[in-house]
N, C-alpha and C positions, 0 to 999 in steps of 0.2 A: 183658548176659550173664546176670546173676542172674535177671532177669525171665524170660528164655527158659527157664532151668532151672525156675523156679517154675511157668511155664506147662506145661512138659513133665510136671512132677510132678502138676499138677492134672489134666491130660489122662489121665495114667496112672491116677490115682485114680478118675477118672470111668469109664474103660474097665473097671477092676476092679469097680466098682459095677455096671456094666451086665452084666458076665459073671456076677457073683453073682446079680443079679436075673433074668437070663435062665435060669440053671440052676435057680433056685428056681421060676420060672414053669413050666418044663418038668416039674418034679416035682409041684408042688402047685397050680398055677394060681392064684397070688396075685392079688388084685385090683390095680387100678391104684393105689389108695390105699395098699395094703400095700407095693407096689413103691416108691412115692414116699417112704414112711416109712423103708424100708431105705436108700434113697439119702440121705435127710436125715441119718440116724444115721451113715452112712459119711462124709459130708462133715464133720459135726461131729467125728467121731473124727480125721479128718485135720487139722482145725483144732486140736484139742486136742493132738495129737502135736507140732505146731509151736509152739503157744502156750505149752506147759508150760516148755520150756527158756528161752524169753524171760522168762517170769514168774520163774523162779529167778534169772536174771541181774538183772532189774529189782528184785527184793527183796533182792539182795545174798547170796543163797544159793549162787550160782555166780559165778565170775569173768565179767566182761563180755567178750564176744568179738564185736567189731564185724562180722566176716565172717559169723559164725553168725547174728547178728541180721538181717543183710541177707537171707540165704537164707531163714530162717524167716518173716520178715515178708513177704517176697515171696510165699511160698506162701500165707500167710493172706490176703493181699490178692487172690490169684488164686482162692481158694476161697470167700470170703464172698459174692460175687455169685451163687454157685450155690445158696445156701440158699433164696432167695426162691421159686424154682420148685418146691421140695420142699414148700411149704405150699399145695398145690393143694386145692380143695374136696373132692376124693376122699379126702383124708386125715382129714377130719372124722369123729371117732368111731372111727378105726382103733385096734384094741387094740395096746398097747405104746407109745403116744405119751404123752409127759408134758406135752403142750400143754393149757393150760386152755381150757375151752369159751369163755371170755370173749374169746379172740382173734378168734373168728368174728364177734362182734358189735362188736368194736373194731378191725376190720381196717385202717382208715386209720392208727390210732395204731401198730399192729404194723408196718405197712409203713414208716412214718416211722422207727421204731426200727431196723428192718432196714437202711434207707438210711443211717442214722447209723453203724451198724456197718460197712457197706461203705465209706463215705467215710473213716471213721477208720482202717480197715485200710489203705486206699490211702495215707493220710497217714503212717501208721507206716512203711510200706515206703519212702516217699520220704525221710522223716527218717532212717531207718536207713542209707540210702546215704551220708549225710553223715558217719557214723562217730562222731558225738558222743554219748558215753555218757549224759549228763544228758538231752539232748533225746530220745534213743531210748527211755530209760526213761519219760519223761513221756508220749511218744506211746503206749507200751505201755499205760500206765494209762488213757489216753483210750479205747483199744479195750476194755480190761477193764471200764471203767465203762459202755460201750455194751452190752456183753454182760449185765452185771448189771442194767441198767435193763430190758431185755427179760425176763430170767429172773425178776426180782422181780415183774413184772406178769403174765407169760404162761406161766411154767413151773411145773407142779405138782411138788412134791417127793415 
């Protein structure tokens, strides 16, 4: 049930991205790379929207809510696989990206890090369904570390 909701959310987010990209395309004819970058940023925004409340719970800044964890972790698990397609070659050098150029020469490492993020996000969603606070928090930090590993290497600040 929760996975179906997460999937509907992901599809809705994707449709919204397509509508925005389509409207922008009609107005200014953005390149394929610019469209992919907008998509990437929108997916990351949706991930952050869901990841933030889990982070507050994992750090003890908000009370743990098992049902909320299930919902948000399911969304993150549905969204993270969408990221890989947004790193197409057309985005290389597009203005507004915070991606380091080194990603393009270390693509295999980047892809491995992205796979780790996807796998750990799926594991987080599975663990959250068990409702155990300690295990859910630990799985959250596994995902956060996967994010950090990629950001440390490939994100320019």
